[in-house]
Gaussian input, Z-matrix of N, CA and C with variables (Angstrom, degrees):
# hf/3-21g

backbone

0 1
 N
 C     1     B1
 C     2     B2     1     A1
 N     3     B3     2     A2     1     D1
 C     4     B4     3     A3     2     D2
 C     5     B5     4     A4     3     D3
 N     6     B6     5     A5     4     D4
 C     7     B7     6     A6     5     D5
 C     8     B8     7     A7     6     D6
 N     9     B9     8     A8     7     D7
 C    10    B10     9     A9     8     D8
 C    11    B11    10    A10     9     D9
 N    12    B12    11    A11    10    D10
 C    13    B13    12    A12    11    D11
 C    14    B14    13    A13    12    D12
 N    15    B15    14    A14    13    D13
 C    16    B16    15    A15    14    D14
 C    17    B17    16    A16    15    D15
 N    18    B18    17    A17    16    D16
 C    19    B19    18    A18    17    D17
 C    20    B20    19    A19    18    D18
 N    21    B21    20    A20    19    D19
 C    22    B22    21    A21    20    D20
 C    23    B23    22    A22    21    D21
 N    24    B24    23    A23    22    D22
 C    25    B25    24    A24    23    D23
 C    26    B26    25    A25    24    D24
 N    27    B27    26    A26    25    D25
 C    28    B28    27    A27    26    D26
 C    29    B29    28    A28    27    D27
 N    30    B30    29    A29    28    D28
 C    31    B31    30    A30    29    D29
 C    32    B32    31    A31    30    D30
 N    33    B33    32    A32    31    D31
 C    34    B34    33    A33    32    D32
 C    35    B35    34    A34    33    D33
 N    36    B36    35    A35    34    D34
 C    37    B37    36    A36    35    D35
 C    38    B38    37    A37    36    D36
 N    39    B39    38    A38    37    D37
 C    40    B40    39    A39    38    D38
 C    41    B41    40    A40    39    D39
 N    42    B42    41    A41    40    D40
 C    43    B43    42    A42    41    D41
 C    44    B44    43    A43    42    D42
 N    45    B45    44    A44    43    D43
 C    46    B46    45    A45    44    D44
 C    47    B47    46    A46    45    D45
 N    48    B48    47    A47    46    D46
 C    49    B49    48    A48    47    D47
 C    50    B50    49    A49    48    D48
 N    51    B51    50    A50    49    D49
 C    52    B52    51    A51    50    D50
 C    53    B53    52    A52    51    D51
 N    54    B54    53    A53    52    D52
 C    55    B55    54    A54    53    D53
 C    56    B56    55    A55    54    D54
 N    57    B57    56    A56    55    D55
 C    58    B58    57    A57    56    D56
 C    59    B59    58    A58    57    D57
 N    60    B60    59    A59    58    D58
 C    61    B61    60    A60    59    D59
 C    62    B62    61    A61    60    D60
 N    63    B63    62    A62    61    D61
 C    64    B64    63    A63    62    D62
 C    65    B65    64    A64    63    D63
 N    66    B66    65    A65    64    D64
 C    67    B67    66    A66    65    D65
 C    68    B68    67    A67    66    D66
 N    69    B69    68    A68    67    D67
 C    70    B70    69    A69    68    D68
 C    71    B71    70    A70    69    D69
 N    72    B72    71    A71    70    D70
 C    73    B73    72    A72    71    D71
 C    74    B74    73    A73    72    D72
 N    75    B75    74    A74    73    D73
 C    76    B76    75    A75    74    D74
 C    77    B77    76    A76    75    D75
 N    78    B78    77    A77    76    D76
 C    79    B79    78    A78    77    D77
 C    80    B80    79    A79    78    D78
 N    81    B81    80    A80    79    D79
 C    82    B82    81    A81    80    D80
 C    83    B83    82    A82    81    D81
 N    84    B84    83    A83    82    D82
 C    85    B85    84    A84    83    D83
 C    86    B86    85    A85    84    D84
 N    87    B87    86    A86    85    D85
 C    88    B88    87    A87    86    D86
 C    89    B89    88    A88    87    D87
 N    90    B90    89    A89    88    D88
 C    91    B91    90    A90    89    D89
 C    92    B92    91    A91    90    D90
 N    93    B93    92    A92    91    D91
 C    94    B94    93    A93    92    D92
 C    95    B95    94    A94    93    D93
 N    96    B96    95    A95    94    D94
 C    97    B97    96    A96    95    D95
 C    98    B98    97    A97    96    D96
 N    99    B99    98    A98    97    D97
 C   100   B100    99    A99    98    D98
 C   101   B101   100   A100    99    D99
 N   102   B102   101   A101   100   D100
 C   103   B103   102   A102   101   D101
 C   104   B104   103   A103   102   D102
 N   105   B105   104   A104   103   D103
 C   106   B106   105   A105   104   D104
 C   107   B107   106   A106   105   D105
 N   108   B108   107   A107   106   D106
 C   109   B109   108   A108   107   D107
 C   110   B110   109   A109   108   D108
 N   111   B111   110   A110   109   D109
 C   112   B112   111   A111   110   D110
 C   113   B113   112   A112   111   D111
 N   114   B114   113   A113   112   D112
 C   115   B115   114   A114   113   D113
 C   116   B116   115   A115   114   D114
 N   117   B117   116   A116   115   D115
 C   118   B118   117   A117   116   D116
 C   119   B119   118   A118   117   D117
 N   120   B120   119   A119   118   D118
 C   121   B121   120   A120   119   D119
 C   122   B122   121   A121   120   D120
 N   123   B123   122   A122   121   D121
 C   124   B124   123   A123   122   D122
 C   125   B125   124   A124   123   D123
 N   126   B126   125   A125   124   D124
 C   127   B127   126   A126   125   D125
 C   128   B128   127   A127   126   D126
 N   129   B129   128   A128   127   D127
 C   130   B130   129   A129   128   D128
 C   131   B131   130   A130   129   D129
 N   132   B132   131   A131   130   D130
 C   133   B133   132   A132   131   D131
 C   134   B134   133   A133   132   D132
 N   135   B135   134   A134   133   D133
 C   136   B136   135   A135   134   D134
 C   137   B137   136   A136   135   D135
 N   138   B138   137   A137   136   D136
 C   139   B139   138   A138   137   D137
 C   140   B140   139   A139   138   D138
 N   141   B141   140   A140   139   D139
 C   142   B142   141   A141   140   D140
 C   143   B143   142   A142   141   D141
 N   144   B144   143   A143   142   D142
 C   145   B145   144   A144   143   D143
 C   146   B146   145   A145   144   D144
 N   147   B147   146   A146   145   D145
 C   148   B148   147   A147   146   D146
 C   149   B149   148   A148   147   D147
 N   150   B150   149   A149   148   D148
 C   151   B151   150   A150   149   D149
 C   152   B152   151   A151   150   D150
 N   153   B153   152   A152   151   D151
 C   154   B154   153   A153   152   D152
 C   155   B155   154   A154   153   D153
 N   156   B156   155   A155   154   D154
 C   157   B157   156   A156   155   D155
 C   158   B158   157   A157   156   D156
 N   159   B159   158   A158   157   D157
 C   160   B160   159   A159   158   D158
 C   161   B161   160   A160   159   D159
 N   162   B162   161   A161   160   D160
 C   163   B163   162   A162   161   D161
 C   164   B164   163   A163   162   D162
 N   165   B165   164   A164   163   D163
 C   166   B166   165   A165   164   D164
 C   167   B167   166   A166   165   D165
 N   168   B168   167   A167   166   D166
 C   169   B169   168   A168   167   D167
 C   170   B170   169   A169   168   D168
 N   171   B171   170   A170   169   D169
 C   172   B172   171   A171   170   D170
 C   173   B173   172   A172   171   D171
 N   174   B174   173   A173   172   D172
 C   175   B175   174   A174   173   D173
 C   176   B176   175   A175   174   D174
 N   177   B177   176   A176   175   D175
 C   178   B178   177   A177   176   D176
 C   179   B179   178   A178   177   D177
 N   180   B180   179   A179   178   D178
 C   181   B181   180   A180   179   D179
 C   182   B182   181   A181   180   D180
 N   183   B183   182   A182   181   D181
 C   184   B184   183   A183   182   D182
 C   185   B185   184   A184   183   D183
 N   186   B186   185   A185   184   D184
 C   187   B187   186   A186   185   D185
 C   188   B188   187   A187   186   D186
 N   189   B189   188   A188   187   D187
 C   190   B190   189   A189   188   D188
 C   191   B191   190   A190   189   D189
 N   192   B192   191   A191   190   D190
 C   193   B193   192   A192   191   D191
 C   194   B194   193   A193   192   D192
 N   195   B195   194   A194   193   D193
 C   196   B196   195   A195   194   D194
 C   197   B197   196   A196   195   D195
 N   198   B198   197   A197   196   D196
 C   199   B199   198   A198   197   D197
 C   200   B200   199   A199   198   D198
 N   201   B201   200   A200   199   D199
 C   202   B202   201   A201   200   D200
 C   203   B203   202   A202   201   D201
 N   204   B204   203   A203   202   D202
 C   205   B205   204   A204   203   D203
 C   206   B206   205   A205   204   D204
 N   207   B207   206   A206   205   D205
 C   208   B208   207   A207   206   D206
 C   209   B209   208   A208   207   D207
 N   210   B210   209   A209   208   D208
 C   211   B211   210   A210   209   D209
 C   212   B212   211   A211   210   D210
 N   213   B213   212   A212   211   D211
 C   214   B214   213   A213   212   D212
 C   215   B215   214   A214   213   D213
 N   216   B216   215   A215   214   D214
 C   217   B217   216   A216   215   D215
 C   218   B218   217   A217   216   D216
 N   219   B219   218   A218   217   D217
 C   220   B220   219   A219   218   D218
 C   221   B221   220   A220   219   D219
 N   222   B222   221   A221   220   D220
 C   223   B223   222   A222   221   D221
 C   224   B224   223   A223   222   D222
 N   225   B225   224   A224   223   D223
 C   226   B226   225   A225   224   D224
 C   227   B227   226   A226   225   D225
 N   228   B228   227   A227   226   D226
 C   229   B229   228   A228   227   D227
 C   230   B230   229   A229   228   D228
 N   231   B231   230   A230   229   D229
 C   232   B232   231   A231   230   D230
 C   233   B233   232   A232   231   D231
 N   234   B234   233   A233   232   D232
 C   235   B235   234   A234   233   D233
 C   236   B236   235   A235   234   D234
 N   237   B237   236   A236   235   D235
 C   238   B238   237   A237   236   D236
 C   239   B239   238   A238   237   D237
 N   240   B240   239   A239   238   D238
 C   241   B241   240   A240   239   D239
 C   242   B242   241   A241   240   D240
 N   243   B243   242   A242   241   D241
 C   244   B244   243   A243   242   D242
 C   245   B245   244   A244   243   D243
 N   246   B246   245   A245   244   D244
 C   247   B247   246   A246   245   D245
 C   248   B248   247   A247   246   D246
 N   249   B249   248   A248   247   D247
 C   250   B250   249   A249   248   D248
 C   251   B251   250   A250   249   D249

   B1=1.4782
   B2=1.4981
   B3=1.3124
   B4=1.4380
   B5=1.5214
   B6=1.3393
   B7=1.4516
   B8=1.5592
   B9=1.3403
   B10=1.4531
   B11=1.5002
   B12=1.3094
   B13=1.4566
   B14=1.5148
   B15=1.3594
   B16=1.4631
   B17=1.5284
   B18=1.2536
   B19=1.4964
   B20=1.5472
   B21=1.3210
   B22=1.4451
   B23=1.4984
   B24=1.3433
   B25=1.4639
   B26=1.5236
   B27=1.3283
   B28=1.4572
   B29=1.5329
   B30=1.3121
   B31=1.4615
   B32=1.4819
   B33=1.3524
   B34=1.4454
   B35=1.5171
   B36=1.3588
   B37=1.4402
   B38=1.5656
   B39=1.2929
   B40=1.4832
   B41=1.5454
   B42=1.3408
   B43=1.4375
   B44=1.5434
   B45=1.3077
   B46=1.4535
   B47=1.5291
   B48=1.2783
   B49=1.5253
   B50=1.5292
   B51=1.3562
   B52=1.4342
   B53=1.5162
   B54=1.3108
   B55=1.4857
   B56=1.5135
   B57=1.3590
   B58=1.4347
   B59=1.5353
   B60=1.3412
   B61=1.4628
   B62=1.5425
   B63=1.3446
   B64=1.4503
   B65=1.5429
   B66=1.3007
   B67=1.4188
   B68=1.5717
   B69=1.3203
   B70=1.4400
   B71=1.5593
   B72=1.2937
   B73=1.4536
   B74=1.5608
   B75=1.2789
   B76=1.4781
   B77=1.4777
   B78=1.3899
   B79=1.4513
   B80=1.5211
   B81=1.2662
   B82=1.4930
   B83=1.5513
   B84=1.2994
   B85=1.4684
   B86=1.4971
   B87=1.3513
   B88=1.4653
   B89=1.5137
   B90=1.3221
   B91=1.4947
   B92=1.5301
   B93=1.3166
   B94=1.4082
   B95=1.5247
   B96=1.3375
   B97=1.4738
   B98=1.5743
   B99=1.3129
   B100=1.4540
   B101=1.5754
   B102=1.2564
   B103=1.5228
   B104=1.5459
   B105=1.3312
   B106=1.4664
   B107=1.5136
   B108=1.3042
   B109=1.4807
   B110=1.5342
   B111=1.3327
   B112=1.4283
   B113=1.5246
   B114=1.3172
   B115=1.4780
   B116=1.5095
   B117=1.3597
   B118=1.4624
   B119=1.4922
   B120=1.3511
   B121=1.4467
   B122=1.4987
   B123=1.2859
   B124=1.5049
   B125=1.5684
   B126=1.2801
   B127=1.4677
   B128=1.5098
   B129=1.2885
   B130=1.4736
   B131=1.5570
   B132=1.3344
   B133=1.4287
   B134=1.5675
   B135=1.3156
   B136=1.4725
   B137=1.5617
   B138=1.2963
   B139=1.4782
   B140=1.5628
   B141=1.3366
   B142=1.4956
   B143=1.5002
   B144=1.3296
   B145=1.4786
   B146=1.5171
   B147=1.3470
   B148=1.4516
   B149=1.5020
   B150=1.3591
   B151=1.4701
   B152=1.5852
   B153=1.2716
   B154=1.5537
   B155=1.5123
   B156=1.3064
   B157=1.4598
   B158=1.4919
   B159=1.3562
   B160=1.4580
   B161=1.5174
   B162=1.3049
   B163=1.4878
   B164=1.5252
   B165=1.3072
   B166=1.4841
   B167=1.5374
   B168=1.3173
   B169=1.4559
   B170=1.5619
   B171=1.3492
   B172=1.4641
   B173=1.5525
   B174=1.3015
   B175=1.4648
   B176=1.4967
   B177=1.3202
   B178=1.4587
   B179=1.4901
   B180=1.4117
   B181=1.4600
   B182=1.5530
   B183=1.2889
   B184=1.4809
   B185=1.5104
   B186=1.3045
   B187=1.5144
   B188=1.5127
   B189=1.2935
   B190=1.4589
   B191=1.5198
   B192=1.3187
   B193=1.4552
   B194=1.5467
   B195=1.3401
   B196=1.4527
   B197=1.5198
   B198=1.3293
   B199=1.4657
   B200=1.5431
   B201=1.3149
   B202=1.4522
   B203=1.5387
   B204=1.2698
   B205=1.4702
   B206=1.5071
   B207=1.3123
   B208=1.4479
   B209=1.5295
   B210=1.3551
   B211=1.4484
   B212=1.5225
   B213=1.3070
   B214=1.5184
   B215=1.4496
   B216=1.3041
   B217=1.4828
   B218=1.4913
   B219=1.2916
   B220=1.4825
   B221=1.5374
   B222=1.3201
   B223=1.4848
   B224=1.5160
   B225=1.3271
   B226=1.4198
   B227=1.5225
   B228=1.2559
   B229=1.4874
   B230=1.4694
   B231=1.3671
   B232=1.4676
   B233=1.4966
   B234=1.3112
   B235=1.4444
   B236=1.5255
   B237=1.3701
   B238=1.4338
   B239=1.5095
   B240=1.3349
   B241=1.4352
   B242=1.5484
   B243=1.3144
   B244=1.4321
   B245=1.5257
   B246=1.3253
   B247=1.4689
   B248=1.5268
   B249=1.2800
   B250=1.5227
   B251=1.4889
   A1=108.40
   A2=118.24
   A3=125.04
   A4=109.24
   A5=117.10
   A6=123.88
   A7=110.98
   A8=114.32
   A9=119.48
   A10=111.52
   A11=118.30
   A12=121.21
   A13=110.66
   A14=115.45
   A15=121.22
   A16=108.82
   A17=117.23
   A18=120.51
   A19=108.54
   A20=115.76
   A21=117.46
   A22=112.81
   A23=118.49
   A24=124.65
   A25=110.81
   A26=115.47
   A27=119.71
   A28=110.61
   A29=115.60
   A30=120.33
   A31=112.51
   A32=115.68
   A33=121.18
   A34=112.38
   A35=116.68
   A36=118.85
   A37=110.71
   A38=116.71
   A39=122.77
   A40=111.82
   A41=114.99
   A42=125.06
   A43=110.13
   A44=114.16
   A45=120.59
   A46=109.74
   A47=115.80
   A48=120.66
   A49=104.67
   A50=114.70
   A51=121.40
   A52=113.19
   A53=115.74
   A54=122.81
   A55=113.06
   A56=117.62
   A57=119.42
   A58=113.82
   A59=118.90
   A60=116.27
   A61=111.39
   A62=118.70
   A63=122.59
   A64=108.06
   A65=117.83
   A66=122.01
   A67=110.11
   A68=119.20
   A69=125.11
   A70=110.57
   A71=115.94
   A72=121.70
   A73=110.85
   A74=116.73
   A75=125.33
   A76=110.94
   A77=114.81
   A78=121.38
   A79=107.21
   A80=118.51
   A81=120.80
   A82=109.75
   A83=114.26
   A84=118.52
   A85=112.53
   A86=116.80
   A87=121.20
   A88=109.93
   A89=115.90
   A90=120.84
   A91=111.22
   A92=116.01
   A93=119.05
   A94=113.15
   A95=117.24
   A96=122.81
   A97=106.71
   A98=117.39
   A99=120.26
   A100=112.82
   A101=114.46
   A102=117.32
   A103=109.29
   A104=115.94
   A105=118.73
   A106=111.96
   A107=116.59
   A108=119.63
   A109=110.04
   A110=119.49
   A111=121.46
   A112=113.75
   A113=116.47
   A114=119.80
   A115=111.50
   A116=117.88
   A117=124.91
   A118=109.42
   A119=115.56
   A120=122.91
   A121=111.25
   A122=115.52
   A123=120.39
   A124=105.36
   A125=113.04
   A126=119.96
   A127=107.53
   A128=115.45
   A129=122.45
   A130=109.02
   A131=119.02
   A132=123.00
   A133=112.00
   A134=117.13
   A135=120.61
   A136=112.38
   A137=116.69
   A138=122.13
   A139=111.64
   A140=115.00
   A141=118.25
   A142=112.13
   A143=117.06
   A144=121.52
   A145=109.06
   A146=118.16
   A147=119.69
   A148=111.79
   A149=115.35
   A150=118.96
   A151=110.41
   A152=113.50
   A153=117.63
   A154=108.90
   A155=119.05
   A156=120.16
   A157=114.65
   A158=115.11
   A159=120.53
   A160=113.26
   A161=116.82
   A162=123.78
   A163=110.94
   A164=115.11
   A165=120.25
   A166=107.60
   A167=115.17
   A168=122.62
   A169=108.82
   A170=114.56
   A171=120.18
   A172=109.41
   A173=118.27
   A174=121.92
   A175=110.44
   A176=118.92
   A177=121.29
   A178=113.81
   A179=114.43
   A180=119.13
   A181=109.36
   A182=119.07
   A183=121.13
   A184=109.78
   A185=116.46
   A186=120.11
   A187=109.43
   A188=119.60
   A189=125.44
   A190=109.30
   A191=116.50
   A192=121.49
   A193=111.32
   A194=114.35
   A195=119.11
   A196=112.62
   A197=115.48
   A198=120.65
   A199=108.85
   A200=118.43
   A201=121.17
   A202=112.20
   A203=115.90
   A204=122.76
   A205=109.92
   A206=118.47
   A207=124.54
   A208=111.14
   A209=114.91
   A210=116.94
   A211=113.12
   A212=115.93
   A213=119.40
   A214=110.08
   A215=122.01
   A216=123.97
   A217=111.98
   A218=116.13
   A219=121.46
   A220=109.71
   A221=117.19
   A222=118.44
   A223=112.34
   A224=116.82
   A225=118.65
   A226=111.13
   A227=119.81
   A228=122.56
   A229=112.97
   A230=116.81
   A231=123.22
   A232=110.49
   A233=114.92
   A234=123.29
   A235=108.44
   A236=114.54
   A237=117.67
   A238=107.90
   A239=117.31
   A240=123.11
   A241=112.75
   A242=116.62
   A243=119.85
   A244=111.82
   A245=119.38
   A246=123.30
   A247=110.48
   A248=119.88
   A249=121.26
   A250=110.26
   D1=133.50
   D2=-179.82
   D3=-74.30
   D4=159.54
   D5=-174.59
   D6=-56.52
   D7=-51.47
   D8=-177.44
   D9=-60.32
   D10=-40.07
   D11=177.66
   D12=-61.60
   D13=-42.00
   D14=179.87
   D15=-62.13
   D16=-46.71
   D17=-177.54
   D18=-61.60
   D19=-47.16
   D20=-179.02
   D21=-62.29
   D22=-40.75
   D23=176.65
   D24=-59.11
   D25=-46.87
   D26=179.52
   D27=-64.22
   D28=-46.94
   D29=-178.81
   D30=-57.85
   D31=-48.34
   D32=-178.85
   D33=-66.08
   D34=-33.04
   D35=-179.77
   D36=-70.93
   D37=-20.32
   D38=175.83
   D39=-93.12
   D40=-0.21
   D41=-178.69
   D42=55.39
   D43=51.00
   D44=179.69
   D45=-109.62
   D46=138.43
   D47=175.17
   D48=-81.96
   D49=164.22
   D50=179.99
   D51=-55.84
   D52=-33.67
   D53=-171.41
   D54=-55.62
   D55=-47.55
   D56=-173.78
   D57=-66.16
   D58=-52.53
   D59=179.70
   D60=-66.12
   D61=-31.99
   D62=178.05
   D63=-60.96
   D64=-45.53
   D65=-178.30
   D66=-62.22
   D67=-41.25
   D68=177.74
   D69=-63.19
   D70=-33.50
   D71=-178.17
   D72=-85.61
   D73=-10.86
   D74=-177.01
   D75=62.44
   D76=42.63
   D77=174.49
   D78=-128.99
   D79=167.29
   D80=177.59
   D81=-85.04
   D82=164.41
   D83=-176.97
   D84=-63.62
   D85=-33.79
   D86=179.29
   D87=-59.85
   D88=-40.34
   D89=-179.51
   D90=-66.43
   D91=-45.05
   D92=177.05
   D93=-63.70
   D94=-36.69
   D95=176.48
   D96=-60.54
   D97=-47.37
   D98=178.99
   D99=-61.64
   D100=-37.05
   D101=177.21
   D102=-66.12
   D103=-42.11
   D104=179.22
   D105=-65.49
   D106=-32.83
   D107=-177.86
   D108=-87.42
   D109=-7.46
   D110=177.65
   D111=86.12
   D112=13.19
   D113=177.97
   D114=-83.70
   D115=-19.72
   D116=177.17
   D117=-137.22
   D118=154.62
   D119=175.16
   D120=-92.76
   D121=138.85
   D122=172.63
   D123=-74.16
   D124=158.63
   D125=177.03
   D126=-91.19
   D127=153.69
   D128=-177.89
   D129=-59.10
   D130=-38.08
   D131=179.91
   D132=-62.11
   D133=-22.09
   D134=-179.44
   D135=-76.44
   D136=-23.53
   D137=-173.69
   D138=-54.62
   D139=-53.80
   D140=-178.03
   D141=-62.63
   D142=-39.49
   D143=179.55
   D144=-65.50
   D145=-43.32
   D146=179.30
   D147=-65.66
   D148=-41.56
   D149=-178.69
   D150=-61.38
   D151=-42.26
   D152=-179.84
   D153=-69.02
   D154=-45.34
   D155=-175.88
   D156=-71.47
   D157=-29.09
   D158=177.53
   D159=-95.77
   D160=1.45
   D161=178.32
   D162=54.42
   D163=55.22
   D164=-176.63
   D165=-135.38
   D166=173.88
   D167=-176.68
   D168=-78.35
   D169=128.07
   D170=-177.28
   D171=-69.42
   D172=-36.85
   D173=179.77
   D174=-64.42
   D175=-40.66
   D176=176.98
   D177=-60.81
   D178=-43.57
   D179=179.15
   D180=-66.42
   D181=-38.78
   D182=179.63
   D183=-65.09
   D184=-34.41
   D185=176.55
   D186=-61.81
   D187=-48.48
   D188=179.20
   D189=-62.26
   D190=-40.58
   D191=-179.92
   D192=-63.66
   D193=-49.02
   D194=178.34
   D195=-61.46
   D196=-43.94
   D197=177.76
   D198=-55.80
   D199=-44.96
   D200=178.90
   D201=-61.49
   D202=-38.60
   D203=178.35
   D204=-62.66
   D205=-42.32
   D206=177.80
   D207=-64.04
   D208=-47.48
   D209=176.48
   D210=-60.30
   D211=-40.92
   D212=178.21
   D213=-61.16
   D214=-44.14
   D215=176.95
   D216=-60.05
   D217=-47.38
   D218=-179.73
   D219=-61.94
   D220=-42.36
   D221=178.37
   D222=-65.85
   D223=-37.21
   D224=179.10
   D225=-70.19
   D226=-31.71
   D227=176.16
   D228=-86.24
   D229=-2.00
   D230=-179.77
   D231=54.50
   D232=46.59
   D233=179.20
   D234=-88.12
   D235=126.88
   D236=177.25
   D237=-109.10
   D238=102.89
   D239=-175.40
   D240=-61.80
   D241=-24.95
   D242=-177.22
   D243=-69.51
   D244=-17.32
   D245=-179.22
   D246=-85.07
   D247=-6.80
   D248=-174.71
   D249=-94.71

């Protein structure tokens, strides 16, 4: 599961609208929406805030965040791991 999907799943399980976590992150709701959809990357400084506000494990969120970063790098380099 990608980072944005995880954030959305956690937020919806807490019955939170985008506005509250976006306010805590000091970003607008459109930016948080883009993060959840995978159109933008969250910043590392957002992980702790999200973990606290969504009452979840910070290390687990960091793992999803790092995995997304790796996927992004591989996509940018057009690396096809199936050929290795």
